[in-house]
DSSP file (Angstrom, degrees, kcal/mol; ACC not computed):
  #  RESIDUE AA STRUCTURE BP1 BP2  ACC     N-H-->O    O-->H-N    N-H-->O    O-->H-N    TCO  KAPPA ALPHA  PHI   PSI    X-CA   Y-CA   Z-CA
    1    1 A N    >         0   0    0      0, 0.0     3,-1.3     0, 0.0     0, 0.0   0.000 360.0 360.0 360.0 130.9    3.8   -9.0  -16.7
    2    2 A N  G >   +     0   0    0      1,-0.3     3,-1.8     2,-0.2    28,-0.0   0.563 360.0  84.5 -72.4  -8.9    6.8   -7.9  -14.6
    3    3 A V  G 3  S+     0   0    0      1,-0.3    -1,-0.3     3,-0.0    32,-0.0   0.777  92.9  49.5 -63.4 -23.6    5.6   -4.2  -14.6
    4    4 A F  G <  S+     0   0    0     -3,-1.3    32,-3.1    30,-0.1     2,-0.6   0.246  92.9  93.2 -97.0  11.4    3.3   -5.2  -11.7
    5    5 A H    <   -     0   0    0     -3,-1.8    -1,-0.0    30,-0.2    30,-0.0  -0.911  65.1-150.7-110.7 110.4    6.1   -6.9   -9.7
    6    6 A C    >   -     0   0    0     -2,-0.6     3,-1.8     1,-0.1    24,-0.1  -0.648  14.3-138.3 -74.2 127.9    8.0   -4.8   -7.2
    7    7 A P  T 3  S+     0   0    0      0, 0.0    -1,-0.1     0, 0.0    -2,-0.0   0.753 103.9  53.1 -60.4 -23.1   11.5   -6.1   -6.8
    8    8 A S  T 3  S+     0   0    0      2,-0.0     2,-0.6    62,-0.0    -2,-0.0   0.496  77.3 123.2 -89.3  -4.3   11.3   -5.6   -3.1
    9    9 A D    <   +     0   0    0     -3,-1.8     3,-0.1     1,-0.2    21,-0.0  -0.438  21.8 158.8 -63.7 108.8    8.1   -7.6   -2.8
   10   10 A N        -     0   0    0     -2,-0.6    -1,-0.2     1,-0.4    18,-0.1  -0.024  54.5-104.9-120.2  28.8    8.8  -10.4   -0.3
   11   11 A G        -     0   0    0     15,-0.1    -1,-0.4    13,-0.1     2,-0.3  -0.126  32.1-102.1  83.8-178.0    5.2  -11.1    0.6
   12   12 A T  E     -A   25   0A   0     13,-0.9    13,-2.2    11,-0.1     3,-0.1  -0.937  12.7-163.6-141.9 161.8    3.1  -10.3    3.6
   13   13 A E  E    S+     0   0A   0      1,-0.5    10,-3.0    63,-0.3     2,-0.3   0.618  84.6   8.7-113.2 -34.8    1.7  -12.0    6.7
   14   14 A V  E    S-A   22   0A   0     62,-0.3    -1,-0.5     8,-0.3     2,-0.4  -0.959  84.7 -97.4-141.5 157.6   -1.0   -9.4    7.6
   15   15 A L    >   -     0   0    0      6,-1.3     3,-1.2    -2,-0.3     6,-0.2  -0.641  30.2-136.5 -74.9 132.8   -2.4   -6.3    5.9
   16   16 A D  G >  S+     0   0    0     49,-0.4     3,-0.6    -2,-0.4    -1,-0.1   0.880 103.6  41.6 -57.7 -40.3   -0.7   -3.2    7.3
   17   17 A N  G 3  S+     0   0    0      1,-0.2    -1,-0.3     3,-0.0    -2,-0.0   0.400 117.6  46.9 -93.6   4.1   -4.0   -1.3    7.6
   18   18 A H  G X  S-     0   0    0     -3,-1.2     3,-2.9     3,-0.1    -3,-0.3  -0.128  91.8-159.2-132.8  38.2   -6.0   -4.2    9.0
   19   19 A F  T <   +     0   0    0     -3,-0.6    59,-0.1     1,-0.3    -3,-0.1  -0.354  69.0  15.8 -60.5 138.1   -3.7   -5.5   11.7
   20   20 A P  T 3  S+     0   0    0      0, 0.0    -1,-0.3     0, 0.0    -4,-0.1  -0.776  91.0 118.7-100.3  32.6   -3.8   -8.3   12.9
   21   21 A E  S <  S-     0   0    0     -3,-2.9    -6,-1.3    -6,-0.2    -3,-0.1  -0.408  70.4-114.7 -61.0 122.7   -6.0   -9.8   10.1
   22   22 A P  E     +A   14   0A   0      0, 0.0    -8,-0.3     0, 0.0    -1,-0.1  -0.318  43.3 164.0 -61.7 139.1   -4.0  -12.5    8.3
   23   23 A F  E     -     0   0A   0    -10,-3.0     2,-0.4    -3,-0.1    -9,-0.2  -0.432  15.4-175.3-152.0  66.0   -3.1  -11.9    4.7
   24   24 A K  E     +     0   0A   0    -11,-0.2     2,-0.4   -13,-0.1   -11,-0.2  -0.545   8.8 171.8 -76.9 122.0   -0.4  -14.4    3.9
   25   25 A T  E     -A   12   0A   0    -13,-2.2   -13,-0.9    -2,-0.4     4,-0.2  -0.927  23.8-146.7-130.5 105.9    1.1  -14.0    0.5
   26   26 A S  S    S-     0   0    0     -2,-0.4   -15,-0.1     1,-0.2   -16,-0.0  -0.985  71.0  -0.2-132.6 137.9    4.1  -16.2   -0.1
   27   27 A P  S    S-     0   0    0      0, 0.0     2,-0.3     0, 0.0    -1,-0.2  -0.985 136.1 -30.1 -79.1 -16.1    6.7  -16.1   -1.6
   28   28 A H     >  -     0   0    0    -18,-0.1     4,-1.3     1,-0.1    -2,-0.2  -0.986  52.6-108.5-155.8 165.0    5.4  -12.6   -2.6
   29   29 A L  H  > S+     0   0    0     -2,-0.3     4,-3.0     1,-0.2     6,-0.6   0.876 114.8  59.4 -60.2 -39.9    2.2  -10.7   -3.3
   30   30 A W  H  > S+     0   0    0      1,-0.2     4,-2.5     2,-0.2    -1,-0.2   0.902 105.4  46.4 -59.6 -44.6    2.9  -10.7   -7.0
   31   31 A S  H  4 S+     0   0    0      1,-0.2    -1,-0.2     2,-0.2    -2,-0.2   0.787 117.2  45.4 -71.1 -25.0    3.0  -14.5   -7.3
   32   32 A T  H  < S+     0   0    0     -4,-1.3    -2,-0.2    -3,-0.2    -1,-0.2   0.898 134.5  10.3 -82.0 -43.1   -0.2  -14.8   -5.3
   33   33 A Y  H  < S-     0   0    0     -4,-3.0    -3,-0.2     2,-0.3    -2,-0.2   0.453  98.2-110.1-120.2  -4.2   -2.3  -12.1   -7.0
   34   34 A G  S  < S+     0   0    0     -4,-2.5     2,-0.3    -5,-0.5    -4,-0.2   0.559  93.6  66.9  84.7   6.6   -0.4  -11.0  -10.1
   35   35 A S        -     0   0    0     -6,-0.6    -2,-0.3     1,-0.1   -30,-0.2  -0.967  60.0-154.6-157.4 141.8    0.5   -7.6   -8.7
   36   36 A S  S    S+     0   0    0    -32,-3.1    29,-2.0    -2,-0.3     2,-0.3   0.473  82.4  73.4 -87.4  -4.6    2.7   -6.2   -5.9
   37   37 A Y  E    S-B   64   0B   0    -33,-0.4     2,-0.4    27,-0.2    27,-0.2  -0.786  73.0-134.3-117.1 152.0    0.5   -3.2   -5.8
   38   38 A F  E     -B   63   0B   0     25,-3.1    25,-1.9    -2,-0.3     2,-0.4  -0.832  17.2-149.6-100.3 143.7   -3.0   -2.3   -4.6
   39   39 A F  E     -B   62   0B   0     -2,-0.4     2,-1.7    23,-0.2    23,-0.2  -0.932  22.9-120.1-112.0 135.8   -5.3   -0.3   -6.7
   40   40 A R    >   -     0   0    0     21,-2.5     3,-1.9    -2,-0.4     4,-0.5  -0.581  33.6-169.3 -76.3  89.2   -7.9    2.0   -5.2
   41   41 A T  T >> S+     0   0    0     -2,-1.7     4,-2.4     1,-0.3     3,-0.7   0.711  73.0  71.5 -63.4 -26.6  -10.8    0.2   -6.8
   42   42 A E  H 3> S+     0   0    0      1,-0.2     4,-1.9     2,-0.2    -1,-0.3   0.762  90.1  65.5 -63.7 -19.5  -13.6    2.7   -5.9
   43   43 A I  H <4>S+     0   0    0     -3,-1.9     5,-2.6     2,-0.2    -1,-0.2   0.932 108.4  37.8 -62.5 -45.2  -11.9    5.0   -8.5
   44   44 A A  H X45S+     0   0    0     -3,-0.7     3,-1.5    -4,-0.5    -2,-0.2   0.914 115.2  52.9 -71.7 -43.6  -12.9    2.5  -11.2
   45   45 A F  H 3<5S+     0   0    0     -4,-2.4    -1,-0.2     1,-0.3    -2,-0.2   0.813 113.4  43.9 -64.1 -29.5  -16.3    1.6   -9.7
   46   46 A R  T 3<5S-     0   0    0     -4,-1.9    -1,-0.3    -5,-0.2    -2,-0.2   0.324 111.7-121.7 -97.2   7.3  -17.2    5.3   -9.5
   47   47 A F  T < 5 +     0   0    0     -3,-1.5    -3,-0.2     1,-0.2     2,-0.2   0.819  50.5 168.3  58.2  36.2  -15.9    6.0  -13.0
   48   48 A F      < -     0   0    0     -5,-2.6     2,-0.3    -6,-0.2    -1,-0.2  -0.507  13.7-171.2 -76.9 148.3  -13.4    8.6  -11.9
   49   49 A T    >>  -     0   0    0     -2,-0.2     3,-1.7     1,-0.0     4,-0.8  -0.814  43.1 -93.1-127.3 172.5  -10.7    9.9  -14.2
   50   50 A Q  G >4 S+     0   0    0     -2,-0.3     3,-0.6     1,-0.3    -2,-0.0   0.860 125.7  52.7 -55.0 -36.9   -7.8   12.2  -13.5
   51   51 A S  G 34 S+     0   0    0      1,-0.2    -1,-0.3     5,-0.0    -3,-0.0   0.585 104.1  56.4 -80.0  -8.6   -9.8   15.2  -14.5
   52   52 A T  G <4 S+     0   0    0     -3,-1.7    -1,-0.2     3,-0.0    -2,-0.2   0.564  80.0 104.2 -99.8  -8.7  -12.7   14.4  -12.1
   53   53 A F    <<  -     0   0    0     -4,-0.8    66,-0.1    -3,-0.6     4,-0.1  -0.475  68.2-140.1 -67.9 141.0  -10.6   14.3   -8.9
   54   54 A K  S    S+     0   0    0     65,-0.4    -1,-0.1    64,-0.3    65,-0.1   0.955  98.2   6.5 -65.0 -49.7  -11.0   17.3   -6.7
   55   55 A L  S >  S-     0   0    0     63,-0.5     3,-2.5     1,-0.1     4,-0.5  -0.745  72.8-175.5-133.3  84.6   -7.3   17.4   -5.8
   56   56 A P  G >  S+     0   0    0      0, 0.0    43,-1.1     0, 0.0     3,-1.1   0.787  80.3  63.2 -55.3 -31.4   -5.6   14.7   -8.0
   57   57 A S  G 3  S+     0   0    0     42,-0.3    41,-0.0     1,-0.2    -2,-0.0   0.605 104.4  49.3 -71.4  -9.1   -2.2   15.3   -6.3
   58   58 A N  G <  S+     0   0    0     -3,-2.5     2,-0.6    60,-0.1    59,-0.3   0.510  90.8  93.9-102.6  -7.9   -3.7   14.1   -3.0
   59   59 A I    <   -     0   0    0     -3,-1.1    40,-1.8    -4,-0.5     2,-0.4  -0.770  65.9-143.3 -97.8 121.1   -5.3   10.9   -4.2
   60   60 A N  E     + C   0  98B   0     -2,-0.6    38,-0.2    54,-0.3     3,-0.1  -0.684  26.8 166.8 -78.6 128.9   -3.5    7.6   -4.0
   61   61 A V  E     +     0   0B   0     36,-2.9   -21,-2.5    -2,-0.4     2,-0.4   0.798  66.7  11.6-108.3 -50.3   -4.3    5.4   -7.0
   62   62 A V  E    S+BC  39  97B   0     35,-1.5    35,-3.4   -23,-0.2    -1,-0.4  -0.991  73.0 161.6-133.1 139.5   -1.7    2.6   -6.9
   63   63 A F  E     -BC  38  96B   0    -25,-1.9   -25,-3.1    -2,-0.4    33,-0.2  -0.987  43.6 -74.3-156.4 159.2    0.6    1.8   -4.0
   64   64 A D  E     -B   37   0B   0     31,-1.5   -27,-0.2    -2,-0.3     3,-0.1  -0.213  35.6-132.9 -55.7 144.2    2.8   -0.9   -2.5
   65   65 A G  S    S+     0   0    0    -29,-2.0   -49,-0.4     1,-0.2     2,-0.3   0.647  89.0  24.6 -75.3 -16.1    1.0   -3.8   -0.8
   66   66 A A    >   -     0   0    0    -30,-0.2     3,-0.6   -51,-0.1     4,-0.2  -0.985  62.2-147.5-152.1 139.3    3.2   -3.7    2.3
   67   67 A G  G >  S+     0   0    0     -2,-0.3    26,-2.0     1,-0.2     3,-0.7   0.642  90.4  71.5 -82.8 -15.4    5.3   -1.0    3.9
   68   68 A H  G >> S+     0   0    0      1,-0.2     3,-1.2    24,-0.2     4,-0.9   0.733  80.3  77.8 -73.9 -18.1    8.0   -3.2    5.2
   69   69 A W  G <4 S+     0   0    0     -3,-0.6    -1,-0.2     1,-0.3    -2,-0.1   0.839 107.0  27.9 -58.4 -33.8    9.4   -3.8    1.7
   70   70 A H  G <4 S+     0   0    0     -3,-0.7    -1,-0.3    23,-0.6    -2,-0.2   0.164 113.3  65.2-115.2  16.9   11.1   -0.4    1.6
   71   71 A S  T <4 S-     0   0    0     -3,-1.2    -2,-0.2     2,-0.2    -3,-0.1   0.584  95.7-120.0-115.7 -13.2   11.8    0.2    5.3
   72   72 A G  S  < S+     0   0    0     -4,-0.9     2,-0.2     1,-0.3    -3,-0.1   0.482  75.2 123.6  81.5   1.8   14.3   -2.4    6.3
   73   73 A S        -     0   0    0     -5,-0.4    -1,-0.3    -6,-0.2    -2,-0.2  -0.548  65.9-107.0 -91.0 160.0   11.7   -3.7    8.9
   74   74 A R        -     0   0    0     -2,-0.2    -1,-0.1     1,-0.1     2,-0.1  -0.412  44.0 -87.9 -79.5 162.9   10.4   -7.2    9.1
   75   75 A A        -     0   0    0     -2,-0.1    -1,-0.1     1,-0.1     2,-0.1  -0.405  47.5-104.9 -66.3 145.3    6.9   -8.1    8.0
   76   76 A L        -     0   0    0    -62,-0.2   -63,-0.3    -2,-0.1     2,-0.3  -0.418  33.8-144.5 -66.5 148.1    4.2   -7.8   10.6
   77   77 A Q    >   -     0   0    0    -64,-0.1     3,-1.8     4,-0.1   -63,-0.1  -0.878  18.7-122.4-115.1 149.3    3.0  -11.1   12.1
   78   78 A A  T 3  S+     0   0    0     -2,-0.3    -1,-0.1     1,-0.3    -2,-0.0   0.765 113.6  52.7 -61.8 -25.2   -0.6  -11.9   13.1
   79   79 A N  T 3  S+     0   0    0      2,-0.0    -1,-0.3    -3,-0.0     2,-0.0   0.358  82.1 117.1 -95.4   6.8    0.6  -12.7   16.6
   80   80 A D    <   -     0   0    0     -3,-1.8     2,-0.1     1,-0.1    -4,-0.0  -0.377  66.6-120.4 -65.0 151.3    2.5   -9.4   17.1
   81   81 A D     >  -     0   0    0      1,-0.1     4,-2.2    -2,-0.0     5,-0.1  -0.448  26.5-103.3 -87.5 170.9    1.2   -7.2   19.9
   82   82 A F  H  > S+     0   0    0      1,-0.2     4,-2.5     2,-0.2     5,-0.1   0.763 119.9  57.5 -70.1 -24.5   -0.1   -3.7   19.3
   83   83 A D  H  > S+     0   0    0      2,-0.2     4,-2.4     1,-0.2    -1,-0.2   0.923 108.7  46.4 -67.2 -44.0    3.1   -2.1   20.6
   84   84 A T  H  > S+     0   0    0      2,-0.2     4,-2.5     1,-0.2     5,-0.2   0.922 113.3  50.2 -61.9 -44.1    5.2   -4.0   18.0
   85   85 A Y  H  X S+     0   0    0     -4,-2.2     4,-3.1     1,-0.2     5,-0.3   0.945 110.8  48.6 -58.5 -50.1    2.6   -3.0   15.4
   86   86 A G  H  X S+     0   0    0     -4,-2.5     4,-1.1     1,-0.2    -2,-0.2   0.889 113.3  46.7 -60.6 -41.7    2.8    0.7   16.3
   87   87 A N  H  < S+     0   0    0     -4,-2.4     4,-0.3     2,-0.2    -1,-0.2   0.903 116.6  44.4 -66.8 -41.4    6.6    0.8   16.4
   88   88 A A  H >X S+     0   0    0     -4,-2.5     3,-2.4    -5,-0.2     4,-0.8   0.938 107.6  55.9 -69.6 -47.7    6.8   -1.0   13.0
   89   89 A I  H 3< S+     0   0    0     -4,-3.1    19,-0.5     1,-0.3     3,-0.4   0.795 100.0  61.7 -60.3 -28.2    4.1    0.9   11.1
   90   90 A N  T 3< S+     0   0    0     -4,-1.1    -1,-0.3    -5,-0.3    -2,-0.2   0.630 106.3  45.9 -73.3 -12.2    5.9    4.1   11.9
   91   91 A T  T <4 S+     0   0    0     -3,-2.4    -1,-0.2    -4,-0.3    -2,-0.2   0.571  88.7 112.8-100.5 -13.1    9.0    2.9   10.0
   92   92 A F     <  -     0   0    0     -4,-0.8    16,-0.6    -3,-0.4     2,-0.3  -0.263  46.6-164.5 -68.3 146.6    7.1    1.6    6.9
   93   93 A R  E     - D   0 107B   0    -26,-2.0   -23,-0.6    14,-0.2     2,-0.4  -0.982   1.3-164.3-131.8 143.0    7.4    3.3    3.5
   94   94 A Y  E     - D   0 106B   0     12,-2.5    12,-2.7    -2,-0.3     2,-0.5  -0.983  19.9-133.5-129.5 136.5    5.2    2.9    0.4
   95   95 A N  E     - D   0 105B   0     -2,-0.4   -31,-1.5    10,-0.2     2,-0.4  -0.814  36.4-169.5 -84.9 127.4    5.8    3.9   -3.2
   96   96 A V  E     -CD  63 104B   0      8,-2.6     8,-1.9    -2,-0.5     2,-0.6  -0.965  23.5-152.8-128.4 134.5    2.6    5.6   -4.3
   97   97 A L  E     -CD  62 103B   0    -35,-3.4   -36,-2.9    -2,-0.4   -35,-1.5  -0.941  26.6-153.3-101.5 122.5    1.2    6.7   -7.6
   98   98 A Y  E >   -C   60   0B   0      4,-3.0     3,-2.2    -2,-0.6   -38,-0.2  -0.438  28.8 -97.9 -96.1 168.7   -1.1    9.7   -7.2
   99   99 A G  T 3  S+     0   0    0    -40,-1.8   -42,-0.3   -43,-1.1   -46,-0.1   0.662 122.4  54.8 -62.8 -20.2   -4.0   10.9   -9.3
  100  100 A D  T 3  S-     0   0    0    -44,-0.8    -1,-0.3   -41,-0.2   -43,-0.1   0.295 120.6-108.3 -94.5   9.9   -2.0   13.5  -11.1
  101  101 A F  S <  S+     0   0    0     -3,-2.2     2,-0.3     1,-0.3    -2,-0.1   0.571  77.3 130.6  74.8  14.3    0.5   10.8  -12.1
  102  102 A H        -     0   0    0      2,-0.0    -4,-3.0    -5,-0.0     2,-0.4  -0.711  42.2-154.2 -89.2 153.1    3.3   11.8   -9.8
  103  103 A A  E     +D   97   0B   0     -2,-0.3     2,-0.3    -6,-0.2    -6,-0.2  -0.961  22.3 152.1-126.6 143.7    4.9    9.1   -7.7
  104  104 A K  E     -D   96   0B   0     -8,-1.9    -8,-2.6    -2,-0.4     2,-0.3  -0.979  45.4 -93.2-159.6 165.9    6.7    9.4   -4.4
  105  105 A T  E     -D   95   0B   0     -2,-0.3     2,-0.3   -10,-0.2   -10,-0.2  -0.635  43.9-170.2 -84.3 144.9    7.4    7.4   -1.3
  106  106 A A  E     -D   94   0B   0    -12,-2.7   -12,-2.5    -2,-0.3     2,-0.1  -0.964  20.7-122.9-136.9 150.4    5.1    7.9    1.7
  107  107 A T  E  >  -D   93   0B   0     -2,-0.3     4,-2.4   -14,-0.2     5,-0.2  -0.334  41.2-100.7 -77.7 170.9    4.9    7.0    5.3
  108  108 A F  H  > S+     0   0    0    -16,-0.6     4,-2.5   -19,-0.5     5,-0.2   0.900 126.0  52.2 -60.1 -40.1    1.9    5.0    6.6
  109  109 A G  H  > S+     0   0    0      2,-0.2     4,-2.2     1,-0.2    -1,-0.2   0.901 109.8  47.4 -63.2 -41.9    0.5    8.3    7.9
  110  110 A Q  H  > S+     0   0    0      2,-0.2     4,-2.1     1,-0.2    -2,-0.2   0.884 112.1  50.0 -67.5 -38.5    0.8   10.0    4.6
  111  111 A L  H  X S+     0   0    0     -4,-2.4     4,-2.1     2,-0.2    -2,-0.2   0.912 110.8  49.9 -65.1 -41.7   -0.8    7.0    2.8
  112  112 A S  H  X S+     0   0    0     -4,-2.5     4,-1.6     1,-0.2    -2,-0.2   0.897 109.1  52.1 -62.1 -40.5   -3.7    7.1    5.3
  113  113 A Q  H  < S+     0   0    0     -4,-2.2     4,-0.5     1,-0.2    -1,-0.2   0.901 108.2  50.8 -63.4 -40.5   -4.1   10.8    4.7
  114  114 A A  H >< S+     0   0    0     -4,-2.1     3,-1.1     1,-0.2   -54,-0.3   0.898 107.6  53.8 -63.4 -39.7   -4.3   10.2    0.9
  115  115 A W  H 3< S+     0   0    0     -4,-2.1    -1,-0.2     1,-0.2    -2,-0.2   0.845 109.3  49.0 -60.6 -33.7   -6.9    7.5    1.6
  116  116 A N  T 3< S+     0   0    0     -4,-1.6    -1,-0.2    -5,-0.1    -2,-0.2   0.467  85.5 111.7 -89.0  -1.4   -9.0   10.0    3.5
  117  117 A S  S <  S-     0   0    0     -3,-1.1     2,-0.2    -4,-0.5   -57,-0.1  -0.512  79.2-106.6 -71.8 138.5   -8.7   12.7    0.8
  118  118 A E              0   0    0     -2,-0.2   -63,-0.5     1,-0.2   -64,-0.3  -0.462 360.0 360.0 -68.0 131.7  -12.0   13.4   -0.9
  119  119 A L              0   0    0     -2,-0.2   -65,-0.4   -66,-0.1    -1,-0.2   0.496 360.0 360.0 -69.8 360.0  -12.2   12.0   -4.4
């Protein structure tokens, strides 16, 4: 189903939050896994619903699999150095669906903050 395919999805070489761990998805994440988006699976495993989140507007539920898709930056490579990684990650943008069902674009720092929000 194309609802799970981001038009900007051009794959990944490494996971943004686990650099430099290889995560090659070519030609795109959608064709490899059936979705361009990551789902915060502990929400399902812990049987959380929108009404059980402490602050639903702070919880990332579904988000882009890679931040370079919406930033104009190239994909990170496993052989990039940490300076290149640091410079790139600061330009990355992610479309995020939050627990209260609002969606917005977020920086890597904002996405990380949402990950660290108490469920």
